[in-house]
N, C-alpha and C positions, 0 to 999 in steps of 0.2 A: 560342562558335560552337554553334549548336544543330543537330542533324539535321532537316531539315524534314519528311522523310515520316514520319507517325506510325507505320505499319506498321515501316519500318526502324528507327525510334528504339526502338521497344519490344522488336524483336528483339535489336538491338545491346545494349540495356540487360540483357537476360536473359544472351545469351552472354557479354558482358564479366563480368557478376557471376560466372558460373560459372568462366571462365578465371581471375579474381582470387582466387576461393575456392579453386581447386586449386593456384594459385602460392603463397598464403599456406601452405595445409596442406603443401604439397612443400617449402617452406623450413623450416618447422618440424621435418619429418621429416629434411631433410637435416642440421639441426644436431645431431641425435643420431646419425645415420648417413650422415656425409660422404662415404663411398665408395660409395654406392649408385647405380650408373651408370644403371639402370632409372628411378629417380626422377628424375634429370637428364634422361634423354631426355624424360620425360613433361612436366618442367617447360619444356624447350626448345620442344616442341610447343604448350604452352599459350601461351608468350610470342609464338610465331611465328603462331598463330591469332589471337591478340589484335591484333598488329600488322597482320596481313592485313586483318582485319575493320575495323580503324580507317582504314587507308589507304584501302581499297575506298570508304567513307563520306566520305572527306575530312576525316577527324579526325587531320589530321598530327601533332600533339603527342603524342597517345596512340600512335600508330604510331612515333614518335621514340623515345620512352622504353622501348616494349615491345621494340624492336629492340636497344636498350642492354642491356636485361635477357638478352634472347636470347643476345647475344655473351658477357656475363658467364658465364652459364650455361655456355656452350660452351667458355669458358677453364676453368672448373672440370672439366667433363667430360674435357677433354683433359690435365689435370694441370699446366696453365700457372700456375695460382693455387690457393689452398687456401681453404676456406671458414672465414674467421675470424670472430669476433663483430661486428668492425667492417664487414667485408663484407655480414654477415647483416642489420646493421642499415641499411645503404646500400639492399640490396635491398628490405627492409620499406619504407623510407621511399619507395623509388621506386614502390612497389605503391600505397601510400597516395596519392602523387600522380596515379598513373593513375586510381584509383579517383575522386579529386576532379573529374579532368578528363571521365571518364564521366559523373558526375553533371551536369557543364556540357553535354555534349554532348546529353544526355537531357531536361534541364530548361531550359536556356537561362541559368540562374543562374552568375555569373562564380565560378569555381573559386577565384581568388586565387593559381594556381600560375604560378610563372615557370618555364617548360621549361628555358630556358637554365641556370638554377642547379641546377634537379634532373638535367639530364644531366650537369653538371660533377660534382655531388656523387656520382651514380652511377659516374662514372669514376673517383673517389677524389680529386677537388679538394676541399679544405678553403674551403668557402663560407661567410663569415661576413657580409660586406656583401651588401645587395640592390641594389647599383648597376647601372642598366641597361647594357647592353653599349656603346651609344654613348657614355656617360659613361667608361666605362672606357677606351676608344679615345682620347678625349679627354685624360683624365688621363694616359695613357701618353705621348701625345705632348707633353704638358707636362712630363714627368719625363725625356724623351729629352735625350741631350747635346746641346750647342748645335750642333755640326756636322751633326747628323742632323736639326735643325729646318730648316736653311737649304738642305738639298738639295732641288731641285725634284723634285716628284713627278711621275710618268708620268701620262699621260692616263687609264690604266686604274686606277691607285690612285685618282686623284681622283675618279673615277666611283663608286668603292667606298665610299669614306668619305663620299662626298656623300649616299648612299642610307640 
C-alpha cells in the first residue's frame, strides 16, 4: 500500500524515520539502563505517535505493530515484565519490520512483511513456518478429533471461516 498524497507521503517518511531512530536509540539505552522510566516514557510516546500517524493515513499494518510495541513498553514500565535479551531482540525485529512497511507505504515497493507473523513474534510466539493464517485454520480443522469435525457449525462461524 502506498500513501497516495505526495506531501503526506514525504511528511510520513520523515516523521516515521525520526520515530524509528528514537525507538532504536532508546532500546539500546534500555539494554544498559533497564530501570530508566523516563526513557520508557519517551519510547512509549514515540510508538504512540508512530501508531497515530500510520492509522491516520490508513497504513494499518504499521499502526498494529506500533500498538504492540507501545503495549510491550507499557508492561516494562509497569514492571509486569523485564527487558531480557530475547525481548529486546523481538522489539528490534519489530522495528525492522515497521521500517520495511514504512518504505512500502512511501515507495509502493512490496515490503515482504507478514504482519500476522511479526505481531505473533512480538507477542512472544515462536514463529518458524510462514504458513498463511487460512492454511493454519484448515490444518487445525484436519487435526481436530473426529467428533469435533462432525459437529455442525453455526451460521456465524461458517461465515467467519468462509472469508
